[in-house]
N, C-alpha and C positions, 0 to 999 in steps of 0.2 A: 504494498499500501506505500502511495505519495505522504510524504511526512510535510507534516505544515508545521508554521510557528506554534508556538506551545501557547503564548500568551493569551492571543484570542482564541486558540482551541480553548483552553481551560475556561475562559470567560464563557464558554458557553453552558458551563454546569450550574447548574442550579445551586442555591446556595445551602443547602444539606449535603450534595456530594461534593463542592467548595469544600465545606467544614472536615468532610470526611478525608478529603484530600490533605487538610493542613493536619489532622489526626494522623494521617498513613504518615506525612511527613515526619511527624513529631515520634510516632512509634519507629522509624527507622533509623531516628537519630540516637533514641534510647537504648534501641540493641546494636550501634556501631555500625550498621550494615553502610554499604558501599550503594547502593541504588534502592530507589523506591519503586518497587515492587507490584505485579497485580494481587499479589497476598497480602501486602501492608493497606491497600484502598481496600479489598473485598472485606476483611479485617475489620475494619471501620465502616464501610456500609451496612454491615448486619448487625453493627450494637444496638440500634434504637431500637425500640418495641413500635412505633408509630412511623414509619417510613414504608416506603414500597417494598424495600427487602424481605423486611420480617412478614408482611403480609404473603407474599408470593411463596417464602420460606412454610408458611403457615398452609398457606393454600396446597403443597403440594406433600404436605406433611413430612418435611425434613425437622431434622432433631437441631435447633439453632446453637444450643450448648454444645454438641457434637461436632459439629461445623466449625467450631471457632477453636476446638480442639487437636481439631486437624490443620487448619491455619496455622497455629502457632509452631504444630510440628513442622509445617514446613520452614515459616520463618526460621526455628532452630537449625534449618541445614542452611541456610545462605550465609553467605562469606562474611565475617564482620572483621572487627579491627579497625573500621575506618576512622583515622582523627579530626579527618574534614568534613566539610558537608557533603551530604549524598546530593546524587543527579537522579533523574529521573529514569528508569527503564525504558527501553525500548516496545518493551509487550505492554507496559503502562499505557505510553503514547498511544497507539497502536487502538489497542481497546478502548482508549477515550476517543477517539478519530472513528472506530464502526460504532461506538454509542448514540455519537452525534450523528451517525448516516440513519440508524434502526430509530434513532428519536424523531429526526426531522421527514425521513420516507415512510418510515413502518406505520410508528405511532402519529405523525403529524402535529408534533410537538416544538415548541421555540427553544426550549431548554433541554438539557439531559437530565436525567431524574434518574434516581438510583434502579429503578423498574426498568428502565433502557439499558443501562446498564448491565444488568443481570442476562435481559435478555441477549442483548450482542455477547456475552459472554457464552451461555449455553451453545449459543449457535456455534461457537468453535472452541467447544471445550477441550478437546486436544490439542489444539494448538498452545491455550493459554496456559490450561493444567496440567500438561502431559507427564505420565508418572506420577501425579499426585492422589491422594488418598481424598481432599476435597473435591477434586474432579469428580470421580465415583460417586459421591455423595449427590451432587448438582448433575447426577446424570437425571433423575428423579423427576425433574422438573422439564415438561413438554413445550419443546421452544413453539410448536403451533398450537397450542392450547395458549399457551402466555401472549402470541403476538393477538389470536382473536379474540380472546377474552379477558385483553389487559384493563380495560377501565373497572369491571366489576370484581376483578382480581385484588385491583389496588385500593379500590373505595373505601373511604375512609381515611385514608391515608393523610399524613400532615403535608407532605409534598403537595399534594394539590391545593394545599392552602397557601403556600408558596408563591403560585404561581405570579400572584400582581404584585409581592414584593421582588421575585425575582424580574418583573416587567420594569419594575422602577430601575434597577441595576442596569438593564439592558439600555433604557430608555437615556440611562445617565449621560453613557460612552455616545450616545447620538444626538442627545441635545446637546451636548458640548459641543460635538459637530458641525451644529447649525441645523440639522436635518432631522428628520423622524422617516422612520416605514409608514409605506402608506398603510393607513387603519390601526396604529399603533393608538392606543386609548391616553387621553392625556393624562388622567389619574395615574395610569400603569406608567408615564414616563416620569410623572412630577411628585408623586408622592407614597409615600412609605405606610405601609397597613401595619399598625398597631396591633387590630388584633387575630390579624396572620402570626403575627412574631407571638404572642402572648398564646395563641392555641399552640403554636410550635413547642413551648417553653423557653423562649427564647428572652424574656421579659422577669427578670427577678421581682419577686414577692415583694408587698408593700404593704408597713405595717406603720401606724399613728398617726394615719390622714384619713380615720374616717368622718370626722365632722366635715373637713376640706371636699370630701367626693360627694359627700350627701349635698352640700351646698352647690354643686357644679349641677347633680342631679336635677337640683330644683329650678336651676337655672335654665337648665335645657328644655326643662318641660314646659316653662313659657310658650306662649303664642307667639310673642313677637320681643326682637330683642332678646334671644332667647342664647347668650354667648358671653359663657363666664371668659374671666381674662384671671390668669394665677399669679398674684404680682408677692416677692417676696425675696430676701436678700440672696446672692449667691453661694449654693449650697445646701439649702435647707430643704429641698427634695419638688420642686415644680415640676418638672419633667416626668419625675417619679408618681406625682399623683396622678397624671393622664394616664399614665403607664397602667395607675393602679384600676382606675377607671375602664382601660382595656380589659385588666383581668376579669374584672366585674361582668363585663358585657358574655366575655367567652364562658365563664361559671353560672350564667344565669343570674346572678345577684344583683339585677338590675330593675327597675319596673316595667311593664310590659311596654310602652314605647321605644324601649332602647335595646329589647333582647335580639333581634335582629337586625342590628345597627353594624356600620362597621366605621373605625377611627382611624382615619386616615391622616399622616403627619405630614404635610406642605413645605418642601424643602425648595425654599426661596433662591438659594445659591444657584441649584439646578435650573430653575425657572427661568433666571436671569442669562445664563449660560447660553452664549452662541447667538442673543438677541440684540444683537448690535443693529439689526433692520430697524426702522422705523416701525412700531405697531406692530413688531413680533411678538414683545414680552407683553403687550395687551390681550393679543391673539392667543398667546398660550393659555393666558391666567383667565381671558373669558371660556377658552376650550375647557377647564379644571371646572370652573364654578358651573358652565352647562351641562357638563357630566354628573357633577354631584347633585343638582337640581334633577336630571332626569334619570338619576339612578332607580330602580325597581326594587333594590335594599336602602335603607335612608343612609349616611354617612352624614359623619361628622368629621369635619377637618380640624386639626391642631397646628397651630402655627408656634412653635416655638421662634424666641427672642423677635418676639413680635414687634417692635421697637422699628424692625427693619423694614414693615412694612411701610413706613413713612419713606419713602423718597425712591423706593425699590421700584426699579423700572423705567423710574420718571428720563425721560430726555425732554428736548425740544419739540414743542408742542405735541405734548404725549401727557400719558397722567400716569399717577405711581402707583401703589398695589394697592395704599389704604382707601383712596378714591374710587378704585374700582369696586372696591368691597360694600362700599359703605351701604347703596342702595339694598343691595342683596341681607346685608347683614341688619340692617334696620327692619325688613319686614319679616323676619325670619325665616326667606329661604332656604341660608347658606347659616347652619347652626355651626359654631367656631368657636374653639375652646383656643385662649391665647395663655402664652408664659412671659412676662419679662421681669426685670427687677425695678425695684421702687426709683431709682435715682433714671434708668431709661424712661418709668412712665411717668415722671415730671417733666423729664425735659421733652419726652414727644406727644405721651396721649394728653397729658391736661392742658396743651397748648394747642390742643387741637379738639377740641369740647365736641364738634359734630362727631368724631371719632369716639372719642371718650365715653360717650352718653349710649352708644351700642353694645357697650360691653358692661358687665355686673364684675365688678370686682369681687375676689377670693384672694383672701388676706393668708396668707402665709408666715406665720411665725417661724424663729428657731424652737425644735423642741426641746427640753429640759433633757438633763442627763436620763432620768428614769427611762423616757419616751426612747431615746438613743439606745440603750441598752436592749430594748424588748426589738429595736429593732433589726438592730446586728444579729440577736438571738437568732431572729427570723431568716436572715440571710447566710450565716451560720454556714450552713448545707453547703451552698453554693459555693461557699470558699474553700470550704472544706474538700470538694470535692474537683475544686482547680486545682488546689495546691497538691492535695494529696495527704494534706497534715490533721490530725485533729486539734481543731480550737480550741480549749477550755472555754469554761463558762464563766471563772475566775478573770480569764483574759479579756473577755467583751466585755464584761464592768470595768475593767482596768482602761480598755482604750477609749470608753466614752469619758472616764471620770478623767483621766488625765488629760485627754485631748480638749476637753471644757476649761480644764485648769492652767496647762502650760501652752497649749497652741493658739497665739492669737493672733488678730485677721482674719479668719476662716470661720465657718460657723459648722454646728451641730447639724445633721447628722455625719454632712459630708467629710469632715475632719478625721471623725472616729472612723468611720469607713476606710478612708484612705490609708489612717495607722494600723487598722487590724490587717488589711490586704498588704500592706508591708512585711508588716512582721510576721505573717505567715508565708512571704513568701522567700524573706529571710531564714526561717526554719525548714524549709526546703531546699533551699539550697546548700545551708549548712551541713545537710544529713551527706553531702558528698564531696564539695570542695572542701580546703585547707582553712582553718580557721585564721580571722584576721592576726591571731598572736604569731602564729607560726609565719606568715606570709612578710612580717613587720622583719622578723629574724633574719629570715633567707633576705629579703631586702638588702638589711643592714649588710651580710655577711657577702653580699654582690658589690656593692657599695665599697669596701674593704678589698676584694678581691682588685677591681677594676683602680685602685689606688695604687696596690701593693705591686702588681704588672706595671703600671707606670714609673715609679720609683726606683723599681729595679731595672728598668731599662735606661734610667737615668744615671743611677748607678753605676753602669758597664761605662759611660764616658766621662765621671766624675768618680772616682772611688775615693771611699772615706764620707761624701755625703748623705744625707737621711738617714745615716745607720740606726740613729736612733728611734726616729719615726718608724721605719721599718721594725723594731720589735718590739712598737708598740703595736704596732699594727699585727702582728703574729700573737701576741700577748691578748689582743682584745678578743680576735679571730676565734683563739681558742675557746675563750670563756665562751663566746656568742655560740660556738660549734657544740658547744657542753650543754647550754641551751635549749639550742635546738633540737640534739637528738635527745635531750629528756621529755620537750613536748610534744615533739612527734611520738614517741612511744606512747605518752600518754592519751595522744589526739587518737592514736589506731587501736589502742585498745578499748577507750569509750566508744568511738565507731562501731568495732565488735558487738559488745556490751548493749549498745541501741539498737542494732540492727535484731539482735535476738527477742532485747522488747517487742520492737514492732513486730518481728514472726511470732511470737506466741500472741499478740495482741490479737493478730490474725486469727490465728486459728481459734483462740477463745469463741473469736465474735462467730466461726463457721461453727464450731462446736454448740453455742447457744443458739444460733441459726439468727444471728443480728448482723443485717450488711454490715462491713466495715466502712469504713472511708477509704471512697475508691483510692489505690495505689499513683498517682500520676508523678510518684519518681522513684526511681531506683536509689538504694544509697549511695551510689556514686555519684548522684546530681543529675545524671541523665533524665530529664524530663517530657516527656511528650504533651504538645498542646492538647487539650482535651476539647472534643468537639462543644460545640451548641448543645446538642442534645446531651450529651454525657452531664454538663455543668447543670440542664436544666432539671436531670431524674440522676442523682448520684449517689442511688442506692438500688438502683437496677442492677447494678454487674452481679452475675451470679458468684456468689464463695467460692466456687471451684475454679475460677479463673483470675482471682487476686492476685497470683505472680506473673501474671501472661507479660507484663508492659513492665518488669524488671529486666536489669541486665546483669547483677551480681550473684554470682552461682551461691553465696552465702546463704540470701535470704533465701532462694528457691529452693533450695536445700533444705532449709529448715521447714521449710514449709510442708515439703512432701518428703519429708524424710522417711518415715517406716509405717507401716499400716497401725502398729500397735501406738503410735504417737496420734495416730490420723485418729485413732480411737478412743484418744485419751478423754477422761468425763471432763466436763465444763469445772469442777471442783478442783481436779487434778491440775487443771490448766491453768485455772486461777492463782493457785499456790505457785508454780513455777513463773508466771507473768510477776506475781509478787516479791519473789527471789529475784526477779531477773532487774525489778525495778530499782530494789534495796541497791544490789551490786553496782549499777550504772551511778547512783547517788553517792554511794560511796567512794567509788570513782573519782568523782567529780569534785566532790568535796567544796561544794559551794561556789565552786567557779566553772562553770559546765564549757565544754569547750564544743559541746555535740548537743544539740536539741532535737528532740522526739515529737516533741507537739509544742502548740503555740501556748506560752503561759504568761502570767503577768511579767515576769521577767524580760522575756522578747518583746513584749509589747512598750516596756519602761526603756528598752535598748534602740529602740529606734526613736522613742521622744526623746532623749537622749542625745543623739546624732543631731537631731532636728532642732531643740533648740540650744542644747551644753549644758542641761541644767541634769546633774548627775541624777537617776532614778534608778528603782529597781535594786538589785545587789550594789549596782554604785550609789545609792540612794543610803542603804545600809554602813557603806564606807565614807559617804559623805557626813552623816550623821555622828560618827567620832571625829572625823574633821571641825565639825562643829561646836561637838563638847571641848573641845583643845584650841577653839578659835583663838580666844584672849591670850592663851601662852604663846601661841606662835606670831601672833600682831605684837605682843610685846618684848619679840626678839628684835622687830624696827623701830617699835614706839619707846623710846625712853623716858623716863620718868613722868609718862602720863599713866599708870597704871588705873587710877581711877575713873578715867574716859575710857579706855578699851575694856575693863569690865561693863561699862554701863551700856555701851553699844554692841557687845557680844550678850548679855542677857536679852537684850532688845530682837536679835537674830536669832537666838534660841527660842525665844517665844514666836516669831514667825514661823521658822522652822516646825515646831512642834503642832501648828495649825490654830496657835489660841490669839492670834491676830486677826482685826478685820479683813477677810481677803479682799475687801475694796480697795483700800488703803496701801501705800508701799509699805515695803517690809521696817522701816525706820526712817524718819524724818530729823536730820540732829543738825543743831547750828553750835560750831565748833568754835569757838571763840578765845582769843587770847594772845599775845604776842607774837612779833613774825619769827620762824624757823624753831619752834615747837613739836611741830610735828602733826599741826592740822591737813597739810594736805597729802602728807606720806600715809596717815589714817586710811584715806579713800582708796589709795594706792593698796596698802596692805590689806584693808577687807576687799578689795576689788581681786587680790591675784589668792586669798584662801578661801574664797566664798563662792566666785564664778570662772576659778581656773587660771588666773594670769593677769597682769595690769592693761591686755588690752579691752577686758571689760571694764574699763573707766572711761567716762562719757565724763569728759572735763569741759566747761566752759569758763570761760575768764569773762567775770560780770564787768569787771571795771570796763569793757568796751561796748558796753551796754548805757552810758550815760546820759543818751538823750531819749526821750518818748517813743519816736517812732523805729528806735532800732528794735522794737519788740520783734515786728517782721520777721528779721534775722533768725531769732528764736524758733518760731512757729512757722514760721513759711510769708510769703506774701501773699494779701489779698484780692481778689479775681480782679483784674484791671489795671495791675501794680505791675512794675517791671520784677521780675527773677517769680511770677506766677509760676506753680507747678513745678519749682527747683525742691521745694521743702526746706522747713527749718533745720539750723545747726542741731536744735535739741531734740523736736519732734523725730526728725529723721534717724539719728543714733539711736533712739530710743526703740523707734520701730522696728529697725533691722538689729537691733540685740534687745530684746524686752527685757533680759536678765543680765543685770548691769549695775554697775556703781554710777550715780550722777552726782558730781561734784561741781557745786558754783562755786568758784573762788573767788573772792573778795567781794564778796556779795553787797556789803554795805557803799559801793560803791557806783553799782544799778543806781539807774531811775527809780523811783518809790513805783511807778505804773507797770515797771519791768516786772518788780518783784510782787506786786499785786496779783501777777498772771499765775501764780503759784498757789491760790488758794487752793483750787479746785484739784490742783495735783495732791496737795499735800490731805485733803479733804474728802475726797473720792478716788483719788487714784489713776485721775485722765486728765487729757488736756485736747482740744480740738486743734489743729493745726491751719493752714490758712486755705485748703482745700476742703475742710470739713471732716476730715478723718480721723476719728478720734482714737488718740495714742493710748495705750494702756501703762500706767505706771506701777501698776498693782505688785511687779516680782523686782522692782529696785531698790535700792538702799538710796536715801538721799543724802549730802552731804552738804551744807552753805560753812563755809569759812568767812570769818571776819576778822578784823584787827579792833571792834569796837573794844572799850573797855579794859585796853592793854594799861595805862594808867591805875585803873584800880587794880586790878588784880598784881599788877608789879608792887605798889603801895600797900595791897594787905598781902604780899608772899615776903615783904621782906624780911619779917622778924619768923619765918618760918611758914611752913604750907599750912591755911586756914580748913575750915572742914568744909568740904566740896557745898553742900547746902547751904550753910553760911555763905560762902564766895557766889554761890550763885543768886542767893537772894540780893546781896549786896552790890552787885553788876547787874541788876534786871532795872533801874531804873535807868539807866544809861542805855540799854536797846529797848527800851520803851519811848525812848524819844525817838529812836530812827525808826522803828519797827510798829506797827499798827499793833494794838491786842490782838485781836482775831489771826492775825496771822501769828504772832509770836506763840500764841497758844497753841498752834498745829504742830510746833516744834520742839523737840526737845533740845532744852539747851546745855550743853558741858563746855564748861568753861577748862581753859589749858595752862598749864603753871609755867612760870621763867623754869629755864632747867638751870640745874646746880652744876657743879664743876665735877662731880662724880658722875652726875648723868651725863656732862657734854664728853668726859672721858671713855664712855661707853661709846658712843655715837662715833667718836672719832677712831675709833677702835672696828666698826662697821666700815667707815669710810676708807679707812686702810686698806682692809681686807677686799673691799672692790677695786680699790686701783693696783691692788699687786693680783688679783684675776685679770684687769684688762691686759697687765704687761705680758703675765706669762702667755695669753691668749695671741697676743700681738706679735711679742718677739721670743716665745719660750724662754724666760727668764724668771728664777725665782725670785720674787721682791719680798722679805722679811724687814723687820722693825723693831729696836730693844721695845723694851719695856716703856722706857722715858718719854719714847715719840709720843704716845699719843697724850701722855700725861701734859707734856709740853705744849702740846696745841690747844688741850683743853684749858690751860691756863693762862692762854692769849686771846682768848674769848670773852674778850671783856666787856662790852656791847651788850649789853642786855636784850636790848631791840631786836638786836639780830639772832640770839640764840646761835642755833645749831647752823644758821648759815654763814657766822664767822669761819667755821670747820673747812667749809669748804673754800674759802676766800682764802685762809693761810695754805691750804693746799695748793691751789693757782698759784697763788702770787709766790710762794718760796718753794716745795717743794718739788710740785713738776717740771717746771724748768730745769732744775738740776738733774733729774733723773732723766730726762728727755735728752741733756748735753751728752751726759755720759753714756747712752746708748746709741747717739746718731756718730760719736767719737770713735765706737769699737767699731760702728758699721763701715764707718771712712776708712779706718786703719785695719780693718780686715782682719778683727779679734770675736770672736765667739764666746759672748759672757754667757753663762750658766745661772747666775745667780747675782743678786747687789743686796748689801744688807743698810739699813738706814740707823743713824742714830744723831740726836743731836749735839751740837758742841759747844764751847764756853763762848763764843758770840753772837747766839739767838741764830744761828744756821744750822745746817745740819751737815753731817760726815757721813759719804755713801766709801764702802769696801764691796768691791766688785770679785767675783771669783771668774775665770775663763774656762773656757770647757776642754 
């Protein structure tokens, strides 16, 4: 047979056969076969009980399970080990060609359905299935009888209901080219049949929207203006509500006037494609309207993103879609369901009252967490079938709760569904691929190897160079290789234990006659794509075929080990499963490398990656960090223990859930002299609480001394220069909602700018120039000020006063600058002046940082006599400057001397290995160098 191009040939398959072809490709990948063969395709075609193939097999008394087993035997004989992408087998291409000829000539159909493929197959069984057992089984099908009685044999098949949806797909290609075949229906070209999709099981069930669906039915029952429009924010489920209506129509759970109704979705993009000629768009849309009006079976038209009606197809001298639809909408001749967002509704519909009055609003609010949990529970089977992993109920609850709490800027249930989907996908992938920890070690080892090879090559031309670094590389490689070997051995052990648990779980499901979760992946990670039919009916796979899609011999052997195991009682299998689970749990020791199910920890890991907030096991580790927060901050902030303790106590209360969830985690006004650690406190909290100083959003408030500069913080309003660019504060928090916000030198800002933060401190929100509400509830806010410096210095002159007494004493000074209402929203934390003993400790910290920089830049060890830090602290005589004097002394005297020494050695060709610093009698520094 003459070969043709594959793309247009496969485009002739109906959606059922296209899904089967995708599943065949996935099955080929799972088994590492080189070609997508006839057996792969036939295996997928006979899976669903509602297609042509199932009805043909039943009509000719062919056992589908027996045929499936025979196909699996044939697949097992195919060559495997393909590391790349498979190709289409020549026999499969010929089969599809002959199926197309059979469908078009023998059956007179425009699409290839599975019945036509079976008819073409049995016509040449000796050619396509030579020497196979499944071919002998299929000989029971009479080609003549099947061809003569095709319509009656496949009567009731879901593929019959797919004709309209497939015609729409064909019309897409034709319409895009600017023309259509003669006699092709407009609704077939430009509409998608939601009721056909629902009947074929291609629509997910809808939960928690019964009230909205009832409102839509009430509006559709009107005599005139019977057009509901679903309005809600993105992600609340507007399209899902319409799909829920389609499901109700198919199930007959609607009033009598809707029971025989079709719900069609209008594709505006397809309607406009290729309609460049004046009047073409209007003709297409009128054709759709006329066919809907003249249809014997009532039709409801669904228009998603309905705001696109305004201006759609409008050209010079022509009308847009909205104006063409208005007459039919007003008279009730065209029942239409629309969907759009609030912003688009206000922008387009409210500005066109004539269009808005033809629709009745159905408001969709974001569901609460409880409703989101119910929605996820209803969708659980679909995601288990798609990913082939078990989804625990506590993971569903965690997905709803964690997404509601930590994922901002999106709405339930959309964000919870995406979170659960991602977590299940990770579990599925993690069963086969190396864990991230192992890949990280391999990446580091590869980097060291590249560096070693490069340095070893240079040593050949310059002997003696890089010898020290090469030694360090070998030492580091040995350490990493040991870690890698240990981690890899642990991963393999966990993987084997996980495979045993999964195999026992499937055996127990068989013994109890409970459908197991479909095995959509092998433990090595190879995963066939599930067909839409498989996703629609996750529990229909017979228990005898559990291992059909796996490519790992271990699991297959475990499942089909011996007849004694197969006959084991459910009680014995349950005991074995519990023992295997305990073994796996002990191996993992709270830090799993392999997940066997989607649990709350798997969900929490996804949230952590998305937001940067430690959750799940990481959250448990973070709790220890929070408990030790004060001690860790005190390592950086010297002499302000009272302030650190107060901040840490507030953060602990927030982390334990005791704070108001609508307010920031803490709002602190840090007041005191310059250089005592106020700004450094913000850096330390960001480092300890949010994983690094990069989580600090710092705003220098001295730049906002004019009233109009408030627009720089929140963004310019509409009509002003800079609108749409965002504000320096709101954009930073929107992109990183978990951060420390530092408003430095707040007393220098204009009071109107400061007043902007009332809402932030009280409600945890701030609207930017574009009207978006920015969430500050997961931030810690620090305001620093030098107000009351004189009072603090005077009161601390004779020793440090009590913190509460000091706060009371400086309150009148603060009240003169900040309004009482704003001051009441902040926790005032006074900072003391630093005594020489604390300055010596800070000097030691800064000297150590200087030594680290010199070592990293020049590989020179820098050390100091004990007298160095005391000398520096003694020179800090300016109380107003505090610890900033230390930086000044280092920059003024020590760093120039060090730089001269290092550069002179480089110029002379001397390699220094160490420098020791000591004070001299003249107030300077003495440097003692050691050469390598």
